[in-house]
C-alpha positions, 0 to 999 in steps of 0.5 A: 441767580445772577444779576447783571450792572451796567454802568455807562462810562461817558468819560474817559476809561480810567473813571470810576463806578458811582458809590450806588453801584456798588453798595448794590452789588454789595446787598444783591451777593450778601443776599445768595445773588450772584453779580456780573458788574460792568463799566463800558463806554454807552455805545457797547453796552448793547453787545456785552449786555447779549454776551453774558450767557443768563441773566434775567435781571439787568440793572442800569444807570440811568447816565446811559444817554436814551438811544443805548438804554433803549438798544440794552433793552432791544439786546437782552428784552424779553428774554430779561427784566431790565430796570433802570435807576438813577437821577433820569430814570423818569426822563427815560421812563417816559422817553424810552421804551423801558419798563422798569424804572427805580425812582427814589431810595435804591438800596431796598427796592433792587433788592426787592427787585432781584427777589421776585426776578428769581421767584418767577424764575423758579416758578418757570415763569420767566423773569418778569413780576406779575403786576400784583408783584412788582407792586411790591417793590418800593419806589418802582415804576412800572408798565403793566403788560410788559412784555407779554403785552407791549401794547398796554403802555399804563404805567403804575407807581409802587409803594414809596419808601419814605425819603427822609430817613437817608441812614437805612439807606447808607449803611452798612456802606460797605460798596464794591467800586472794583468792575469789570471793563473790556478794555484791557489795558484799563487803570487797573487803579481806576476804581480809585479815582475819584467815585462819586460818592451819593450813595443811593439816594443822592443823587436820585434825591437832586433831579438835575436843575441846570436847564431843567424842563418838566417832563410833559406827561403822558397820557399813559400814566395811571393816577399814581404813577403823573402824582408820583412825578409830579410831587417829585418833578414838576 
């Protein structure tokens, strides 16, 4: 099964890939998944997503502006599962129509989600796992009923890994930082340009504090999701 990883390029075309995505890529391939990893301008992500065939799972970095994350979701859903992870993932959940976000340690969550999607597709049920299967993916906050019941806006929180053992999320530390790019003129050595060494727990464990405003919790959060967000961000 193929998993597509998309990271937004917000600075310049020679920007390096975040280490977290490189770790996810290596973990997925070691577990037998095919990956297609792209560093792309945010504005072109939706068009690129439509051109990548047979990808039941898309993983987006939350550095994508909200409108572009929504555009990717619209381009590939309901045929694909789209999950957002990173320091702003909860904001995507609360403000945009994304059904899944990974909040906290990401490596175990990404693998568990990919395996759940693979099981569903192999069983002929479509890529989206059932609520009970999503509940088994740690560090996941998800919308129940998506996409078959889009009017059901109740978000649930799965069980969470402990935040006090970073070594399990750091090692093995073998990130693959050489990703595809739609611009053929990009420096082929750009991946060496100071990649963000945060691993999968780094910036995720440090919510942005500059001009930080606590998110307003909407009524459609379940008790478990509201408690998780209040504990970490409020």
